[in-house]
N, C-alpha and C positions, 0 to 999 in steps of 0.2 A: 399255144404250145408251152411246155415247161422247158426253159432253156438253161442249161448249165453254162455259165459264162466264166471263162478263165482269163484274167488279165493281171499283169504285174505292174501296178501303179496306184494311182489315187483317183478318187471321185471328187474330193475337195481340193484345197490348195496344196496339200501335201507338205513335203519337206523341201526347203530351198536347195540344199546341196544334193539333189537327186534328179537325174534326168527323167522326164516323163511327159513327152509332148501330148499324150493322150488326154491330159487333164483339160485341154481346150474343147474337146468334143465328146469324150466318153460318156459323161453324165447325161448330156442332152440326148445322146443316142439311146442310152438305156431307158431314160424316162419316156422317150417316144415309143419304145417297144412295150413298156409297161402300159402306156396309154392305149395301145392297140389291143390290150387284153392278154398279152403274154405274161407268164410268170418267169421271173429271173432269179436264179440262185447263183451266187458268186462262189467259185471253187478254189480260189487262191486266198492267201492271207488278207485280212482286213488291215491294210497298211495305214489307212486313215486313222484308225483307232490305235494300232500298235506302235506306229512310228510318229505320226503327226499329232496324236492325242486329240483327234477330232471325232466326236460322236455324231454320226449322221442320222441318228434316230432309228426308228423301226421301219423306215421306208425300204431298206435294202437288207437282203438275207445273205449271210455268208455261211458256208458249210465246208468244213475241212475233211468230211467223210466222202462217201460215194453215194449220194442220194439218187433216187429214181428221177430220170429226166427224159424228155422226148428228143432232145437234140443237144449237141455239144458245140459251143462256139469258142474258139481259141484265138486270142490275140497272140500270135506265134512267138514263142521264146526260142532263143538259140544259145549255143554254148559260148560262154564268156570266161576265158581262162582265168583261174584264180578267184572267180566269184561264184558261179553256179556249177562249176565242174569239180569242186572240192568236196570233201566229206561233210555230211550233214553235222552241224554242230561246231564245225571248225571256225576259226576266226575269219570274219568277213564273208562267210558263206551265205548265199541266198538260195532258197529251195524252189525257186520258180521252175527250173528245168526238170528237177526230179518230180515235182508235182505234176507237171505237164505230161511227163512220161507215164506216170501212174494213171492219169485220166485217159490218155490214149489207149493204154493197155486194157483198162477196164471197160471203157465205153466203146471206143472205136473198133478195137480188135475183138474183144471177147463178146460183147453184146451187139456189135454191128450197129451202134447208135449213129444216126445221121450226124455228121461232123463237118463244121465249116471252119476252115483255117483262114484267118485274116493275116496275111503276111505283110504287115505294115512297114517292116524295115527291109524287105526284099532280101531275106536271109535263107529262105527255103530253096534248096537246090532245084534246078530245072528237072533233074532226073529223079526227084523224090517220089517214093512209092505213093505218097498221099495225093499226088496229082493224077493218079490213075487207078484209084480204088473206088469201087461202086458207091460206098457210103460216105465218101469225103468229097468236098469241093474246096478249092482254093480261091480266095478273093484277094485282090491287090488294090492299093490306093492309087492306081495309075490309069491314065486314059488309054494306054496301049499295054495292057497286062500280058504276062506270059501266056503263050498259047494254051488254051483250055481253062484259064482262070477268068473270073468275073471281075469287073471293075466296081469296087466299093470304095468311094472316096471318103476322105475325112469330112464329116458333116458339119454344116453350120445351120443353126436354127433360122427358119425363114422370117420369124417375127423380128429378129435382129436386123435383117435386111430391110424389111418394111419400115422400121422405125429409124433407120439411119437418115440423118438430115445433112445432105451434102453442103448446103449453104452454111449451116451452123458449124460444120466441121472445117470448112474453108476459112471461116472467120476466126477460128481459134488461133490465139497467139502461139507461135512455135519458136522456141529458142535454139533448136537444133535443126540443121539442114538435112543431116543424114543420121539415121539411127538403125541399130540392128539388135535383135534379141535372139539368141540361139547359141548353140555350142559349136566348137571347132570341127567336130567329126567330119573328116573327108571334104572339107570346104576350102582348103588352103589355096587351090588353084583359082577358084572363083574369087576368093578374097583378094588375091594378088592382082587379078585382072580388072576387077570391077570396083571393089570397095576401097582398097588401100590408096590408089591414085587420087580419088576424090577426097578421102579423109585428110590428105595433105593440104587441102585448100579450103575446107569448110568446117564449121562447127559440127561435131559428131560425137557419137557414143556407141560403144559395143558392150552389151551385157551378155554374160554367159560364161561357160567354161572354155577358156582358151589358154591351154597350158604351155603351148610352144609358140609364143608371139614375139620373140626377140627380134625377128626379122622385120617387124613393123614398129619401130620405136616411136614413130610419130602418131600412132593410133591410140586413142583413149579407151582402154579396156577397164571395165569396172567390176569384173567378176560376176558370179551368179547373183541373181536378184530373186526375191520371192515371186512365185508364179503370178500372183495377182498384181504385181508391179509392172508386168510387161506392157499392159495397156497404157500405163503412164508414160513409158519411154516412147511408144508410138504416138501418143497424144502430144508429145513435145516435138516430134520429128516431122519435117516436111515430106521426107521420102525415106525409103529403105531399098535395099537390093535383095532380091530373092535368090539366095545362094543355095544351090542343091548339090549333094554328092552326085557324081557322074551316073551312078546306077539309078538314081531318081530322074535326073534330067533326061536321060536317054529314052525313057518310057512315059514322060509326062506325068510324073508323080509329084504333085505340089504338096508341100507341108501346110500345116495349120497356120503358119506365119502369115500367109496371105490374107486370111480373113481377120486375124488379130490386128494387122496393120491397117487394112482398109476400113474396118469398122471404127478405128480411131482417127480416120482421116489422113493417114500416112500413105502417100502414093507409092506403090511397089514398082520398082524398075526390074524388068525381067530380062536376063541375058538371053540372046537369040538362040543360043545352043540348047536351051530348054525346049524339048519337043512340045509343040502346041503352045508356044509362048503367047501367041496372039489370041488364044482362047482364055488365057488367064488374065491378061491385061490388054488395054487398048494399044494399038500399034505405036502411038506416040511414046509409050513407056517401055518399048522393047529396045534394049541396048546391045551393042556389038563390041564395045571396048571400054576401057577406063576413060578414054577421051569422050566417048558418047555420054557416059555417066556425068562427067563434069559439065558438058554442054547442056544436058537435060536438066541438071540441078540449077544451072544459071537461069534457064528459061522458067523453071518452076518458081524460083525466087521472084522473078519479074511479075508473074501472074498471081502470086500468093494473095489470097483474100478476095479475088475477083470472081466474076461469073465463070470465066474460063476454068479457073481452079475448081470451082464447085462442079462444073460439068465433067471434069476429069474424074473427080471422086465418084460422081454418079455413075459414070461408065464402068468404073472398077466395081462398084457395088452390084451393078447389073450382072457382071461376069461371075459374081459369087453364087448366083443361082445354080450354077453348075454343081456346086457342093451341097445343094439344098437337102436339109435333113430328111424331109419326107421322101425324096427320091432315093436316098441311101437306105432308108428303112424298107421301102418298096423292093429294092434290090435284094436285101437280105431275106425278106419274106419269100420272094420268088425262088431264091436259091434253096431255102429250107424246104419249101413245098416240093420242088423238083427232087430233092434228096429223099424226102419221105416216100415219094412215088417210086423212085428207083430202088429203094430198100424194100418196099412192099413187093415190087415185081421180082426182085431177087429171091425173096423169101417164098413167094408163090411158086417160082420155078423150082425151088429146092424141094 
């Protein structure tokens, strides 16, 4: 199929002072689709070239027009006051939302093009018309998606899992007991309960955009770091805490942080209030309080570098198969084929 793909982010390392968690999984996902014979044309701006000054060569095609496509795939954009709700050309304006509206109007509404909406940030309203339109399907990166939506998780390439060496990762010298890479957005409660108490007792580091951190004067915040530096933080850290916004935790939507950490040998501690926590990490790494985190870190320090440590890393790697790239591509292809059939039936009935 020729798929028109709309995303507002980067395929490469991008710009440091710009949030885009999709950098960890977007390019492998797209490359896997290309490898299966699909044609991909990107329908938003080439931010790698325009903002990051990175030329990705001729492997990827961008088109700011309205090219002929068989299906539309949207990484869903939402209104952000003062950014994409302002007039085109005004200071600080980004045109992602306007462009998305143009794409939906032309393809989804006017031409009844099969359209997949990947609501990665859980911002699409439950009552949205796009959840009940024949030629649209909603996917969510959750184990318990909204009724009618399909589960399409953030993917990790299986070859990374195959080549992960738990013994070598356990043997690595780590000067941090606790590390975290990510932004503050809706994570204050989890940070208060699970991370901050432990940070008062162990060597730690928090990288990312935390603009309201005065309440944790004892925590070492280092600000945003380049995307490619995240692995270095996790590679120095014995453990991390998987802190999710409540709207993610309630439906079992795990972010890409879990495989960024695990593949660097950093053990992820999962708060028990994350739905399906024991599907993401071994039971030994599920925590219920800040005291739990402190006790678990003490234990991990005792076993660091041992076979027990390697076995825990191995168990975490095994659980990453849940996010396997081939499974997620299979899901998207299944959704697309179902949509094509639904649209063909609708047209035949008309």
